[in-house]
N, C-alpha and C positions, 0 to 999 in steps of 0.2 A: 309575509310583514316585513320584508325589505322596502316592494310595492306601495306597500300601504304607507308607511313614513315618509320616504321621495312625495310622491300624491299630498298627502299631510303637509310636510315641507313647502310644497310649492303652495297651498291653498293659504297658511298660513304665511306666508311670502307677499305674494299680493293683499292679504289683506293688510297686513304692513304697510306695505307703499300708499294705500288706496290712505289709508290713517295718516299717512305722513304728507300725505298731499294736502290735504281737508285742513289739515293743522296749520297751515303751511298758509293756504290759500287765506281764512281765518285769522296770521298775525297781518300778514301785509294789508286785510279790508280793515282789520285795528288800526293798523299806523295810515293810512289813509282821513280813516277820520277820525283820530286826534291828532296828527302833525301835519295834515298840508288842506291847503286850503282848494277851493276849487276854483279853477280857472279859465276864462271862455275867450279863444283866442283867435281873430280872424282879418286874416290877410288877404287884400287885391291886390293886383295889378291890372295897368292893359298897355297892348300893344298893337301899337298900329300896323295894318298887311295892307292895304290897298288904302285909295283915298276916303270914302266910307268906311269899309271892313274896321273892327279892332276885335281883338279877344281881350277879353276879359279871362282873370283867371281868380277865382275865388276860392281859398282852402282856410277851413274852417277847425277848430282844435277843442274839444273840452279835455283842459289837463287835470290829471288826478281825479279822473271818473270815479265814482261810486256804483252808478245805473249799468245797466247791463245793454239800454235801447236809448238810444239818442234818435232824433231827427230832426235836423236844418235842410230850414226852409229858404231859398234867394227871392227877394221879391223885389223884379228890377222894374222902371216907370214903362207906362204901355209908351210912354213917345218913340220905345229903343222895342225892335223888332227881333226877334233869338233866333238865328237862322238854325242852329245844330241841334235845338231841343223843343220836345212842346211841352209848353204849362203845365202843369202839374194841379187839377180840380181837385183834388184831396184836400188842401190847405186852406186857411182858413183865408175868405176872401179879403182885396185889402185893397178900397176902391184908389184906382188908379194905379195899379201895379198887376201885373201876375207873377205869377209863384212857381219856382223850380225848383223840385227835390234835389239837397245832393244826396248821395250814399256815405255813410258814415261808417265805418271800422272802426273794431278793439284793435288797437294795437299797445300790450302789458297794459298801464294806468289811464294812457291817453285813447281816447275815441276818434277819428281824424278823416277829413272827406274834402276832396279836392275836386273842383269841375272848373271846364273851358267853356265860354260860352262866347260866342260870334253872333256879334251885336251891331245892328249898323241902325240912324235915325227911321221914322217912318215917312217922313216928310224932309226931306234933304237942302230944302228952300231953309227954312225956319229954324231960327235961331231956340233952343231949348234952355230954358236955366236950372240952376243946379241943384237937380229933386235929390235924396236919400237914397243909397241901395239897404234897404233894409233885409237881414238877418235873422230869423227864428231858432233859438236850437229850444226843441222839445223834447218830452220822452214823452212814452204813454199816457202820462197821468196830466201834463202839466207845459207849461211855459215857461221856459228857466232861465233863457237870458232871452233880448231883445237888443237889437245893435243899428243904430244910422249914424254913422261915423262920416262910410264914404261918400262922397257926390260924385256927380256924373250930370254932364252938361255938356251942350252942342252952342260953339261960337265959330259962326262962319268955314261952316262944313267941316270943324275941326270935334270931336271928342274928347272929351278930359275926364281924367278921374282925379277928385283930388279926397286926401287924407293920409295920417298916417303910416309907418310901413306897417303896422301890426295894430290891432287896435284890440285890449285887453280889459277884461271886467273880471271881478276877483270878488267869489262870494266867501264863507265858509262851509265847508263840509255838514249833512244833515242828511240824516236817513230819510229815503225816500224822496231823493232828491238826483 
C-alpha cells in the first residue's frame, strides 16, 4: 500500500506540473496578445575586408511574436555576387534580385536570425546605382512584413550601404499572425 501512494503521489505531482506550465504559457500568450504590439526589426551593416569584398551583416528580429514559425528571406540585387551562400530557390522570385534564406530561432518572446554575406560587385569597373536590399518576413500562411529601407550602391569600386542603424515596423497583435 505504501508503494501505491508513492507512485500515486509522483503521478499527481507530474500532472500538477504539466497543468501549471500550460496555464503559465496561456497567461504569457494572452498577455502578448492584449498588451504588446508585434515589431519587426532589421539591422544591417557592412564591413570592408579587401578592396572589392564586403561583409554584409543582416540581423532580423520579430519582437513579441505569437506564431511559432517565421521565415526571413533576404533579396540582394543581381549586380552583386554572394560568395559564401547559394541562392534559395524556394522563395518568391523577384526580378533583378536573388533570394537568400535566414534561419530564425525562437528566444523567449522573440524570433531572431542573423547571417553574414560576403559580397562583391559582378562587374568591378561599373558603377551601380542605389538599389534596396529587400527583407521579407513570412510565416507558413502569408507575408507579414517587407522592408526596403537599406540601399546598396557601388561608386568608384567602393560598395556602400545606406540606411538607419535599425529599421522598425510595428503592427498590432492578431491571432494567426
